[in-house]
C-alpha positions in Angstrom: 39.3 7.4 12.1 37.1 9.0 15.0 33.8 9.2 12.5 34.3 5.5 11.5 31.8 4.5 14.1 29.0 7.2 12.8 29.9 5.8 9.7 29.4 1.9 10.3 26.2 2.7 12.7 24.4 4.4 9.6 25.5 1.9 7.0 23.7 -0.4 9.5 20.6 1.4 9.9 20.4 2.0 6.3 20.4 -1.9 6.1 18.1 -3.0 8.1 15.6 0.1 6.2 16.5 -1.7 2.9 15.8 -5.0 4.5 12.5 -3.9 6.0 11.5 -1.9 2.5 12.4 -5.4 0.4 10.1 -7.5 2.4 7.3 -4.8 2.6 7.6 -4.8 -1.4 7.6 -8.4 -1.5 4.3 -8.9 0.3 2.3 -6.5 -2.1 4.4 -7.6 -5.4 4.2 -11.6 -4.8 0.1 -11.5 -4.8 0.2 -9.2 -7.2 2.4 -10.9 -9.6 -0.1 -14.1 -8.6 -2.6 -12.4 -10.0 -0.9 -11.2 -13.3 0.0 -14.6 -13.8 -2.9 -16.6 -13.1 -4.9 -14.2 -15.4 -2.7 -14.2 -18.2 -3.5 -18.0 -18.1 -7.3 -18.2 -17.9 -9.4 -19.9 -20.3 -11.7 -16.7 -19.7 -10.5 -14.7 -22.9 -11.3 -11.5 -21.4 -9.5 -11.6 -18.5 -6.6 -13.2 -20.4 -6.2 -10.4 -23.0 -7.0 -7.6 -20.5 -4.0 -8.7 -18.4 -1.6 -9.2 -21.5 -2.7 -5.7 -22.4 -2.1 -4.1 -18.7 1.3 -6.0 -18.9 2.1 -4.8 -22.2 1.4 -1.1 -21.2 3.6 -1.3 -18.0 6.4 -2.7 -19.8 6.7 0.0 -22.4 6.1 2.9 -19.9 9.6 3.7 -18.9 10.2 3.1 -15.2 10.8 7.1 -13.9 7.1 7.9 -15.6 5.9 5.1 -13.4 7.8 6.6 -10.0 6.0 10.0 -10.5 3.0 8.7 -10.6 2.7 6.6 -7.7 
């Protein structure tokens, strides 16, 4: 029981780090998602096809492979 405050403190620190990481990721993912969405809806056919091919490749790639290359 004497270790409980240490554990709770560590969990609080981890939770705050997770929230910070979430908001940083959100700042990057939201604009990128808008660019991809508008690109795929574009009436300019080469841009639309290019974006759809990129999305198709990323969807077919295993997540672990994507994380290794970062």
